[in-house]
N, C-alpha and C positions, 0 to 999 in steps of 0.2 A: 504494500500500500504506500503510495507516495506521501511524503511528509507534508502536512498542511502548512500554508504560508498566509500571512496577512496580505501579501501582495502590495506592500507599501514601501516606497523607496525613502526610508527614514530610519534614523539610528535606533530608536526604541523598538520600532516594529521589527527591525532586522534582528535585534537582540532577543526579542520574544520568539521569533521564528526558531532561534537556536536553543533557548533555555526556558521557554514559556510553557512547555508541556507539564502536566501533572507529574509530581515526584522528582522532576529534574533538579530544581534548586535544593531540595532536601538531599539528593544524591551528592551534589556539590558540597553541601554542609558536612556530610560524612567524610568526604575526602580532604577537608580542610585540616584535619588532624594528622594526615599522612596517608601513605599507601594502604589500600584495603584489598583483601581477597574477595572474590565473588560471594563466598559464604558469609564473610563479615558484613558485607553490604546488605545481603538478604536478611540477616539477623538484625541489623541496625535500622531497617526500614520495614517494620512489621506491617503487613497488609499489601505490599507492593506486588507480590506474585513473581515467580521466577521468569516467566516469559516477558512480562512487562519490564523487569529489571534488565534483562538481556537486550531488549529493544532500546531502552534509554541509554545504556552503556554504548551501544553501537552508534546511536545518534550523536552522543557527546564526543565520541572519538572522531566521527565525521566532521564535527564542528571545530575540532582542534582544541577542545576543552580538557580532555583527558587522554591519557595514553595507557596502553597495557604493556607490561614488561615482566620478565621472569627474574626473581630474586636469585642472587648467587648462591652456590652450595654453602652449607648443607640444606638450606631451606628449600630452594628450588621451586617455590610457589609462584603462581602467576598473580600479579596484583595490578590494580588500577590506581593511577595517581593523577593529580592535576598538572596540566602544563602551565607555563608562565601565563598564557592567556586565561586559563581556568583560575589560577590564583588571583588574577586581577578582579575576579568577581567578589572577593572577600569584603571590600568596603561596602558594596551594594547589599550583600547579605547581612552585614552587621547593622546597616541602616534599617533594613526591613525588620530585623529582630528587635531593634530598639523601638521601632514604631509599634510592633506587635505586642511588646511587653507592657506598653502603656495601658492596654485594655485587658490584660490577663487577670483572671480571678482565681479562685480555688479550682484545682483539677477535678474533673468529673470522674466517677468510679470507672468509667470505660476508657479514660485517657491512658495512653501508654507513656511511661516515663523512662528515659535512658540517661545514664550518667554523662555520656559524652556531650549531650545537648547543652549542658550547663556551660561548656566552654564558650560557645557563641554568645551566651548571655553575659559572661564575664567580659568578653571582648566588646560587647555593646555598651557596657558601663565603664570601660577603661578610660581614665583621664590622663592623657600623655603629660600634661603640665605638672600634675601631682607626682608623676613618676620621674621627673627630671632629677638626675643624680642618684637615683635608686638602682641598685644592682642586687636583686634578690630573686629567689625562686620559691614558689608556693606549690606544695604538693597536696593532692586531694585523693582520698580513699573513699569511694562511694559504692557500697554494696559489692565489693570484690573487684571493681574497676578502679584503675589507678591512672591518673594523668597529672601533668604539672604545667604550671604557667611561669614563664621566665620574664621578669621585668628588667630591662637593661637601658637605663638612662632615657626614659621616655618612649621606649618601644616595648612591644609585647610579642612573645612567641609561646605557642601552646603545643604540647605533644603528648602522645600516649606514653604510659609507663612511668616508673618512679624517676625522681631526679637524683643526681649523684650526691648532692649535699644541700637539701632544702632548708631554707630559713624558717619555714612554717609548714607544718603538716596538719591537715584538717580532715576529720573523719565524720561522715554523716550519711544519711540515706538519700535516695534520688529526689524525693519530694522536697526535702529540706534544701538540697543544693539548688534546685530549680526555683524554689521560693526565694533564696538568697539572690540568685541571678536576676530574678524578676523584681528585686527590690521590695518584695513583700515582707521580708524578714532579714534582719541584719545578722552577720556572723556572731556578734556579741549576744544578741537575743537567743540565737540557736544554742549556744553553749550554756547560757544562763538557764534556759528552759530544759536542759538535758537532751536536746535533740542532736547535739553535736559535741565533739571534744577536739582538743587541739594540743599540739606540742610545738614548742618554739619560743623565741623571745617575745615578750609583750610588745617591744618596740617594733618588731616586724609585723605584728598584728595591727598595730596602730597605722603603720604605713599602708598595709594592704587595705584597711578600712577606708583610708583617704583616697587611695589610687582607684578603687573600684566604686567610689561614691556611696559608701554605706555609713550610717544607717539610711533608710529611705527618707525622702523629703517629708518634713512635718506637714500634717494635714491642717486645714483651717479649723480653728476651735469652734465647737458648736455654741449656740446662744447661751446654753446653760452653764458654760464654763468648760475648761479643758477635760478631755477624757483621760482616764488613768493611762499612763504610758507603759513601757515594757517593764519598768521596775517592779510594781506590785505583782504583775504576773510571774516574773522571775522568782520573787520571794515565795509566792504560793507554791511554786513547783518544787522548791527545796525545803519547805516547812516540814518539821518533824514533830507531830502532835505529842508523841511520847516524851520527847525532851522538853516539851512546853507544859507538862503537867504541873500544876501548882504555881505556875509563873503568871504574874499579873504586871506586865511592864509594857512600855511603848518605846519603840526604836525608830530613829529618824536617819535617813540616808540621803546624802548629797552626792550624786554620781554625775560628774560633769555638770551639765546645766539642769539635770532633772533632780527634783526633790520629792521624796515620798516617805511614807511612814507605815509601820506595822504595829498594831495593837494586839498583844498576846494576852489571852485570858484563859488560864487553866486548860491548855490543850487546844484552844481555838485561836483562829487568826482572822483579823480584819486588816486588809492592806489597802491603802488608797494613796492617790497623788497628793502632793502638797506637804507642808510642814505639820508637825504635831504640836499640840498645845504645850505640854510639859514632858518632853521625852526623857527617859531614863538613860538613854545612850544615843550618841550621835556619831556617825561615821562620815567622813568627808574625803572623797578621792575622785579619780577620773575613771572613765569607762574601761580603759585597758587594764588598769590596776585591779578594778573590781572584778573583771572577768578572769584575770589571772588568779586572784584569790579564790574565786568560786570554782575554778578548774583545778585547784590544788597545786598550781605552779608557783605560787607565792604565798607565804604565810602572812597572816595579819600582823604578826610581830615584825617581820622583815619589812613589810610595807610601811609600818609606823616608824621604824628606826631609820629607814632609808629616805624618809621624807616624802614617800609616795602616798601617804594617807595621814589623816588626822582623826583622832578619836577623843570624844569628850563625854564626860559622865562617870558614873560609878564603875569601878573595875569589875565588880561582881556582875553588874548588868551587862557589861561588855562580853564577859565570858559566857553568860547565858545566851545572849544573842548569837554569838558565834556557834554555839552548840546547837541551838534550835534551828538555825538556817544552814547548818552544814558547811560553813565557810572553811575551806582548806581540809575537807575530810580526807582527801587523797594526798595531802602535802607530806613531805618527808618528815620523819620523826624529829622532835625537838621543839615543836611549837605547842603551846598549852592545849590540851585536849586531844592530841594525836597519840597514836600508839607509841609506847616507849617513853612518854613524856611525863609520867607520873611524878609529882613533886616539883614540876617546873613552876617557876614563879609566874604570877598572873601578868597579863599584858599591862604595862604602865600606860595610863592615859596622859596625853600631853598636857591636858588641862590640870593634871595633878602633879606634874613633874616640878 
């Protein structure tokens, strides 16, 4: 069957003659991460059908968008990869992905999710200016799939597989990754809510957050006042009712520009945005430090002593807050409340030093 054409002597029409058929741009998306076997492409494009995939590959080869070659021994597999002309489509795909993400909502139960699709989302939110002077690599583990993103002085490269020496390693599921890429969820929120975990330096996390434009833009405040932000939700997710038995206290947190408080009453919790009336304990820090403490990468004691956090109020109240909300549960031994730290002195409050 002859290939259909718009029959118009114009640039856009000519481009659509080559890549405007159904599945074609998604096939290019799969190849942006590198060479793929026929089997890989079939698995990465659920629903395409083997005959249709073969036809689209043939059409793209004819248009000079992809080539087929054989890998050297011992692999010896036949793979498809983009030509220089094919790679030139990447900015257009990134622009389309950015446009599409603006109207994305929650995935439907029937929607298919693939780890590699998050790469295009990260490219769509990449800010070259924020990446000037940055030379770092971020590695992602998503349900058995591993890929990495290399930032090099304002440029970005993505590839399948692990990185030699990543500055940040992030673990999550596909839905969380795509939610992060679509700016519906920040990496900070995902870790705080227990939907992800990470290893690496907090400074690398801060740079990644800035480079990829997280957290998402603030929404307009409703007429009745601001909606509770990520803070109260994060604290509810880590709240331990058993540790809160018999406790009647209020804790106030200043995390970056967000202020919220938690009222603990004998195993129950009420968390809300805004300051508390008379808090028993106040913690003041930035988002990156707060996330590192919550992930167990930094103890509250170290954050306090290093000047990364400030804590005010009673020492006993501080210890109860840390225990109730699990701050640093996975931290290394030596901070109060962790395994092997029996008899350690309480955290000193700067307001009491």
